[in-house]
C-alpha positions as CSV (number, residue, x, y, z in Angstrom):
1,M,0.0,0.0,0.0
2,A,1.4,3.4,-0.9
3,S,2.0,5.6,2.1
4,A,0.2,8.9,2.5
5,P,1.9,12.2,3.1
6,S,2.7,12.8,6.8
7,L,0.3,14.9,8.8
8,S,3.1,16.3,10.9
9,T,5.1,17.7,7.9
10,A,4.4,20.1,5.1
11,Q,6.7,21.7,2.5
12,P,7.1,25.4,3.2
13,P,5.9,27.6,0.3
14,T,8.4,29.5,-1.9
15,A,8.3,33.2,-2.3
16,V,7.1,32.9,-5.8
17,S,4.3,30.6,-4.9
18,L,3.2,33.0,-2.1
19,R,3.1,35.9,-4.5
20,N,1.0,33.9,-6.9
21,R,-1.5,32.9,-4.2
22,C,-2.0,36.4,-2.6
23,T,-5.0,37.0,-4.7
24,L,-6.9,34.0,-3.4
25,P,-10.1,34.6,-1.5
26,P,-9.7,35.2,2.3
27,L,-10.2,32.6,4.9
28,P,-13.4,32.9,6.9
29,S,-13.2,34.6,10.3
30,H,-14.2,32.6,13.3
31,R,-17.0,33.7,15.6
32,I,-19.0,31.8,18.2
33,R,-22.7,32.2,18.0
34,P,-23.8,32.1,21.7
35,S,-26.4,29.7,22.8
36,S,-27.8,29.1,26.2
37,S,-26.7,25.4,26.2
38,S,-23.1,26.2,25.7
39,S,-22.5,29.5,27.4
40,S,-20.4,28.0,30.3
41,L,-18.2,26.1,27.9
42,S,-17.7,28.8,25.3
43,S,-16.8,31.3,28.1
44,R,-13.7,29.2,28.9
45,L,-12.5,28.8,25.3
46,P,-9.5,30.8,24.0
47,T,-11.7,32.3,21.3
48,L,-10.5,33.3,17.8
49,R,-13.4,35.7,17.4
50,S,-11.1,38.8,17.7
51,V,-8.8,37.7,14.9
52,P,-9.2,39.6,11.7
53,I,-9.9,37.8,8.5
54,V,-6.6,36.3,7.3
55,S,-5.7,35.7,3.7
56,R,-4.5,32.3,2.6
57,C,-1.3,33.9,1.6
58,A,-0.6,35.0,5.2
59,V,-1.4,31.5,6.5
60,R,0.8,29.7,4.0
61,A,3.6,32.2,4.7
62,A,3.5,31.2,8.3
63,L,3.7,27.5,7.5
64,S,7.5,27.5,7.4
65,T,7.8,29.0,11.0
66,V,5.2,26.9,12.9
67,D,6.2,23.8,14.9
68,R,3.7,21.3,13.5
69,S,4.1,18.6,16.1
70,A,3.2,18.6,19.8
71,T,4.9,15.2,20.1
72,P,8.6,15.1,20.6
73,V,10.3,12.5,18.4
74,E,12.7,10.0,20.0
75,S,15.2,7.7,18.5
76,G,16.0,4.1,19.3
77,D,14.2,0.8,19.2
78,K,10.4,0.9,19.4
79,K,9.0,0.7,22.9
80,L,5.9,-0.7,24.6
81,L,3.2,1.9,24.3
82,L,0.2,0.1,26.0
83,E,0.1,-3.1,28.1
84,V,-3.2,-4.5,29.3
85,K,-3.2,-7.5,31.6
86,D,-6.2,-9.5,32.8
87,L,-8.5,-6.5,32.6
88,T,-12.0,-6.9,33.9
89,A,-14.7,-4.3,33.9
90,V,-18.4,-3.9,34.7
91,V,-21.2,-1.5,33.8
92,A,-21.0,1.0,36.7
93,E,-24.7,1.4,37.1
94,T,-25.7,-2.3,37.1
95,G,-22.6,-4.2,37.9
96,Q,-22.9,-6.3,34.7
97,E,-19.6,-7.8,33.8
98,I,-18.5,-6.9,30.2
99,L,-14.7,-7.4,30.1
100,K,-13.4,-10.7,31.3
101,S,-9.6,-10.9,31.5
102,V,-8.5,-8.9,28.4
103,N,-4.8,-9.0,27.5
104,L,-3.2,-6.8,24.9
105,A,0.2,-5.3,24.1
106,I,0.8,-2.5,21.6
107,Y,4.2,-1.3,20.6
108,E,5.2,2.0,18.9
109,G,4.4,2.1,15.2
110,E,1.8,-0.7,15.2
111,V,-1.7,-0.8,13.9
112,H,-4.1,-3.2,15.8
113,A,-7.6,-4.0,14.8
114,V,-10.2,-5.6,17.0
115,M,-13.1,-7.4,15.5
116,G,-16.0,-9.3,17.0
117,K,-19.8,-9.7,17.1
118,N,-22.0,-7.0,18.5
119,G,-21.9,-7.2,22.3
120,S,-18.6,-8.9,22.5
121,G,-17.0,-6.0,24.4
122,K,-15.1,-4.1,21.7
123,S,-16.4,-0.7,22.3
124,T,-16.5,-1.2,26.1
125,F,-12.8,-2.0,25.9
126,A,-12.1,1.2,24.0
127,K,-14.1,3.3,26.5
128,V,-12.4,1.7,29.5
129,L,-9.0,2.6,28.1
130,V,-9.9,6.3,28.0
131,G,-11.7,6.4,31.3
132,H,-15.4,6.5,30.4
133,P,-17.5,6.9,33.6
134,D,-20.1,4.4,32.5
135,Y,-17.7,1.6,33.3
136,E,-15.8,0.5,36.3
137,V,-12.6,-1.5,36.3
138,T,-12.7,-4.4,38.7
139,G,-9.4,-6.1,38.1
140,G,-6.2,-6.2,36.0
141,S,-4.0,-3.4,34.9
142,M,-3.6,-0.9,32.1
143,M,-0.1,0.6,31.7
144,Y,0.5,3.4,29.1
145,R,4.1,4.4,28.5
146,G,4.9,3.1,31.9
147,E,2.1,5.0,33.7
148,N,-0.9,3.5,35.3
149,L,-4.0,4.6,33.4
150,L,-6.2,3.7,36.4
151,D,-4.5,6.5,38.3
152,M,-5.4,9.1,35.6
153,E,-8.5,11.0,35.0
154,P,-9.9,11.0,31.4
155,E,-8.5,14.5,30.7
156,E,-5.1,13.4,31.9
157,R,-5.2,10.4,29.6
158,S,-6.0,12.7,26.7
159,L,-3.2,15.1,27.5
160,A,-0.8,12.1,27.9
161,G,-1.4,11.2,24.3
162,L,-4.5,9.0,24.1
163,F,-7.2,9.8,21.6
164,M,-10.6,8.2,21.0
165,S,-12.8,8.6,18.0
166,F,-16.4,7.7,19.0
167,Q,-19.0,5.9,17.0
168,S,-21.5,8.8,17.6
169,P,-19.7,12.0,18.4
170,V,-21.8,14.5,20.4
171,E,-22.7,18.0,19.3
172,I,-21.4,21.1,21.1
173,P,-23.7,24.0,20.2
174,G,-22.2,27.4,20.2
175,V,-18.6,26.3,20.1
176,S,-16.8,26.5,16.7
177,N,-14.5,23.8,15.5
178,A,-11.7,26.4,15.3
179,D,-12.0,27.4,19.0
180,F,-12.4,23.8,20.1
181,L,-9.4,22.5,18.3
182,N,-7.2,25.5,19.2
183,M,-8.1,25.0,22.9
184,A,-7.4,21.3,22.8
185,Y,-4.1,21.6,20.9
186,N,-2.7,24.4,23.2
187,A,-3.7,22.3,26.2
188,R,-1.6,19.5,24.8
189,R,1.3,21.8,24.1
190,R,1.2,23.1,27.7
191,K,1.4,19.5,28.9
192,L,4.5,19.0,26.8
193,N,6.0,22.3,28.1
194,Q,5.8,23.9,24.6
195,P,4.6,27.4,23.9
196,E,1.0,27.9,22.9
197,L,0.2,28.8,19.3
198,S,-1.3,32.2,18.5
199,P,-4.5,32.1,16.4
200,I,-2.5,32.9,13.2
201,E,0.1,30.2,14.0
202,F,-2.8,27.8,14.6
203,W,-4.3,28.5,11.2
204,A,-0.9,27.7,9.6
205,Y,-0.8,24.5,11.6
206,V,-4.3,23.2,10.9
207,Y,-4.6,24.3,7.2
208,P,-2.6,21.3,5.6
209,K,-4.7,18.9,7.6
210,L,-7.9,20.2,6.1
211,D,-6.4,19.7,2.7
212,L,-5.5,16.1,3.5
213,L,-9.1,15.3,4.5
214,N,-10.6,17.2,1.6
215,M,-12.3,19.6,4.0
216,K,-13.0,23.3,3.2
217,A,-11.7,26.0,5.5
218,D,-15.2,27.2,6.4
219,F,-15.7,23.9,8.1
220,L,-13.8,25.4,11.0
221,N,-16.5,28.1,11.4
222,R,-19.2,25.5,12.1
223,N,-20.1,24.5,15.6
224,V,-18.7,21.2,16.7
225,N,-20.7,18.4,15.0
226,E,-23.9,20.6,15.0
227,G,-26.0,19.7,12.0
228,F,-23.2,17.4,10.6
229,S,-23.9,14.4,8.5
230,G,-22.5,11.0,9.7
231,G,-19.7,11.3,7.3
232,E,-18.9,14.9,8.3
233,R,-18.7,13.8,12.0
234,K,-16.3,11.1,11.2
235,R,-14.1,13.4,9.2
236,N,-14.2,15.9,12.0
237,E,-13.1,13.2,14.5
238,I,-10.1,12.4,12.3
239,L,-9.3,16.1,11.9
240,Q,-9.1,16.3,15.8
241,L,-6.8,13.3,15.7
242,A,-4.6,15.0,13.1
243,V,-4.4,18.2,15.1
244,L,-3.7,16.7,18.5
245,G,-1.1,14.2,17.2
246,A,-1.8,11.5,19.8
247,E,0.6,8.7,20.4
248,L,-2.2,6.1,20.7
249,S,-5.4,6.6,18.7
250,I,-8.4,4.5,19.4
251,L,-10.8,4.5,16.4
252,D,-14.2,3.0,17.2
253,E,-15.9,2.0,13.9
254,I,-14.7,5.0,11.9
255,D,-15.8,3.2,8.7
256,S,-19.5,3.0,9.7
257,G,-21.7,5.4,7.6
258,L,-18.9,6.3,5.2
259,D,-19.1,5.9,1.4
260,V,-16.0,4.7,-0.5
261,D,-14.7,8.2,-1.2
262,A,-15.1,9.4,2.4
263,L,-13.5,6.2,3.7
264,R,-10.6,6.7,1.4
265,D,-10.0,10.3,2.6
266,V,-10.3,9.2,6.3
267,A,-7.9,6.3,5.8
268,K,-5.4,8.5,3.9
269,A,-5.4,10.9,6.9
270,V,-4.9,8.1,9.4
271,N,-2.1,6.6,7.3
272,G,-0.5,10.0,7.1
273,F,-0.6,10.4,10.8
274,L,1.2,7.1,11.4
275,T,4.9,7.3,12.3
276,P,7.3,4.8,13.9
277,K,6.5,6.3,17.3
278,N,2.7,6.3,17.4
279,S,0.1,3.6,17.1
280,V,-3.5,2.9,16.3
281,L,-6.1,0.6,17.8
282,M,-9.1,0.2,15.4
283,I,-12.5,-1.4,16.1
284,T,-14.3,-2.5,13.0
285,H,-16.7,-5.1,11.6
286,Y,-15.5,-4.9,8.0
287,L,-12.5,-6.0,5.9
288,R,-12.8,-2.9,3.7
289,L,-11.3,-0.6,6.3
290,L,-8.4,-3.0,6.8
291,E,-7.7,-2.8,3.0
292,F,-7.1,0.9,3.4
293,I,-5.3,0.9,6.7
294,E,-3.1,-2.1,6.9
295,P,-3.1,-3.7,10.4
296,S,0.0,-5.2,12.1
297,Y,-2.3,-7.5,14.1
298,I,-6.0,-8.5,14.2
299,H,-7.7,-9.6,17.4
300,V,-11.1,-11.3,17.7
301,M,-13.1,-10.5,20.8
302,E,-15.8,-12.9,22.1
303,N,-17.7,-12.7,25.4
304,G,-15.4,-10.0,26.8
305,K,-12.1,-11.7,25.9
306,I,-9.6,-11.6,23.1
307,V,-9.8,-15.2,21.8
308,K,-7.6,-15.1,18.7
309,T,-4.8,-12.9,17.3
310,G,-3.4,-13.1,13.8
311,D,-2.9,-11.2,10.5
312,I,-5.2,-10.0,7.8
313,S,-6.2,-13.5,6.9
314,I,-8.4,-13.5,10.0
315,A,-10.5,-10.6,8.6
316,K,-10.7,-12.3,5.2
317,T,-12.0,-15.5,6.8
318,L,-14.6,-13.6,8.8
319,E,-15.7,-11.8,5.6
320,K,-16.3,-15.1,3.8
321,E,-17.4,-17.5,6.5
322,G,-18.4,-15.5,9.6
323,F,-17.4,-15.8,13.2
324,K,-18.2,-19.5,13.3
325,A,-15.1,-20.2,11.2
326,I,-12.9,-18.6,13.8
327,S,-13.8,-21.1,16.5
328,E,-12.8,-23.9,14.0
329,M,-9.4,-22.4,13.1
């Protein structure tokens, strides 16, 4: 499979190309339309509303000066990123056990896919990793880059480099994508002891990522997921991933509801995000996603456990013969 261009790099424009592009239409300005349901959240955001309209020429001119990665790159052999041992978890409200001794190890630079029937525990596993309050861990351990995830709040896990793309992303009325992404990205930079980006610098950082996902600049003016189609929500989730530059991305059925073209764009962005230092954990039902994003390993979950691990041949067998064939392998 041909590799996609990296999300974390972009060729700086030449002086000639900048002169030729100075006549392009201006980028949209960013304003929050207040709403009663979001007033408390929007009041805390580092808003871009005071930023004047900026031309594409100015944004591209800034590309060569902006640090595009909030993740420091290290050298050496790949390291263990996530280690899950004998993990058990229940639904917090009812006590129903969902996860029953899950074991998984993910190293830097790997792509893992989890497949299984509905109700097998795939999405629960993903949510437990990021600290979803609907579930309670009752046993086992989850170590991320040597730190105990069970000692970390969901926000701390996010700042440490975990990202999760949900099946059904929620709307945040009154908060623009631009303000939301700028706030989240600068929070990550603060965690890494890096200086925050100004609004102009953030434009320069985010603009190449819009291009990679075939998204228009005015998409950033829209409120987070408000009125979005299913495909737009999935693209927006991957845009967040591209901006934050997480070390471990957990993608919960990002292929659901996408047509072939949208799936290709999303997969291209995910492939472009991959480096030898970060990893992806995908949850999917379908082989087609794995044909666009090549997995290092495929795991099959059944009744709250990982019962089989292998390569792409497992997904091909499931596609042809169903889960019954796995128990016979």
